[in-house]
N, C-alpha and C positions, 0 to 999 in steps of 0.2 A: 836792634834799635844798639846803642851806643851805652857802656859801662856805666857813664852818669846818669842815662836815662833810666835803667834798670833802676838804680839806686834811690831816684826823684819821684820812681813809680811806689817802691816799698815803705817810701816815709812818710808817701802821701795817704797812701790808702790802709795803712797801719795794721791791718789783718791781714796775716797769711795763714789758709786753709792748709792744712798738712795729712792730707788726704791718705788713708790705708784702706787693703781692699784685702779679702782675702782672696781673691781673685781679681784680672782687670776688667771685669763688665761691673763687679761692683764698685771700684774704682773710679769708671766712668760715670756709674749713675750716683755718687756722693757730690762728683765733681759738679756733672751739671746740674745737682741740687743746687750745691752750693753758690754758684754763677748766680743761677734762677734766684735765688734769693739774694745777690748783690754783692756776691764777694766777687774781687776783680784780681786777686794775684792766688795761685794754686801751688800746693808743694808735691810733686807726687813720690813716694815714698819708694826706693827700690827693693823694702819689703814686700811689695806687692809682685805676683806672679807675672811673666810680660807683661811689666808696666810699659815699655815699650809700646804697644798697643795702645794706652791712654792716652799716652804722647799724640799718637796718629788719629785718637777720637777727638780729641779736643784742639786741633792745629786750627781749625775756622771760626773757634770760640774767642772774643774780645777781650781775653785775659792774659795776664802775664804769667809763663809758665815754668816753674825750678823744679828741679830735683830733689828730694831728701834720703837720707841714711845712705849715705854716699859715702865709703869708707875707704876708698884707694883711687888711685888717678884712673884705672883703666874704667872704673864705674864711670866716674867722672866724665870721661872722653865719651862713653856711649851714652851718657846722659846728653851731652853737647850735640852728637849727631843724631841724636833724635828730636833734636829741639830747643832743650832746656836752655833758659834766660838766665839763671842762676844755679848753683850748689849749695847745698847744704848737709852739715855733717855732725854727727853725736860729739863727734871731739876733734880737735884740731889735727890736720895731718899735713905736713910741710910739702908734701909730693902732692898733693892736690892743690894745696896753694898756689904751685908752680905750672900747674897744668891751667889754671882757670886765668892769673896772670898773661901766660903766653896766648889765650885766646880771645882777652880784654872782659872775662865773665865774673861778675861778683860770687867770691866764697865767702859761706856764712858758717863760720865752723862752732860747735858748740864749744862753749868754755866754763870751769866752775872756779876759777881761783883768779887774782889775779895777775900771778906768772903766766897763766895759761893765757891769758887775754893778752897779754904784754908780747907775748913770743906769736898770736897770731895776727895782732896791730905791726909788729917790724915785718910779716910776711907779707905786708898789702890790703890783709881784711879789711871793709870798711864797716859792715856791721858783723858784729858777735854775736852767737845765739848763745843765750843762758841758759844751760840746762844741764840738768832738770830741774826748771823755776820753782815744783815744788818743795824745793828744800830751803826754798828763802821767801823772804818778806820784799815788798817792794823797796822798803828803805835802803837796800842791799846798793842799788845805781847809784845812790846818791855817794854813799860809802866807796864805791869803784874809783869815781869820777872825782876824788879829792887827790889819789895821787895820779891817776890818769884822766885829764878831765875831757879829753877829745872822742872819748869811746862812744859807741854806737850800742846798744843793747838792745835787742831782740827775747824777750824772754820767751822761752817755749816747754810745754809740759805743765802741766798742773793751771796752765789761764783759763779762766771761765767766764760767764758772764756776771757772777759776783764779785772778784776781783780783776777783771779787765781794766776797768778805771780807775783801780789802784796803780799800778803796773802804769800807764799810761801818764798820770798825773804825778810817777814820780820822776817822769825821765825817759821810758823805755822809748825808742826810734816807731816799734813797731811790737805785735805780739804773734808767734803761732799759736793756734787752736786746731785740735781735731778731736777730742776722744769724744766731746759732745757731739758731732758730725756724724763719727760710729754709731755712738749710743743708738743717736736718733735714728738712722738710717736700718738699726738690728730693731727698735721698739716700731717703727712705723713706715720706714721706706724713705720712698722721694717727699714725697708731700712735709713729713714732719719733720726732714733736713733744711728745706726751705725755708718751713716758720723759724727754725731755732738759730739760722743763717740771719735770717732779716732783723733778730731780735740782738745780735752782735751787730749789724750793720745801723740798729737805730740806736744802741747805747753808746756806741761808737761817735754820732752824731750829737750826743750829749756831753761830750768829754773836748768837742771840734768846735 
């Protein structure tokens, strides 16, 4: 996929499932349940041990797969070699941006301030992850777009079924969800993750 196609898919699908597992098998199970529930974009975090196995497990699924919790360019390169189509970090790292630009891969860094967002935009980042979003209200998007009208923001961290619509209505280009999926898996395993995911997909349809 070309970079513009990846960015278009994120903007169209609007929900990115952020998958964390205590091991690769758990991350694969949560991912497959989310996919069954209708999620089309999966972010596999590098906090999961041996996450490269999860990339392998999902390589034949009809979904867009990226890498999250990427802290440095070495990890970014490892993710790209394992099939990641986009890179996500909890903070902006210029060297990661350079690596991603070199290979035509979108980089979505975590930003909390207008200064951080401006730096990320100048480094070629097309979508910025507002993280952790639970420190803000959806109205922050309008405030940021005052001085930076061209910014595309994806809130992540604290996004749930009750506030997702608010974020999207406020102008979020997409949202990252994760804790609800992990909680569902720990409470009821595969079937409950599917059920929770379907609720997110239905909620999204109400906003489009």
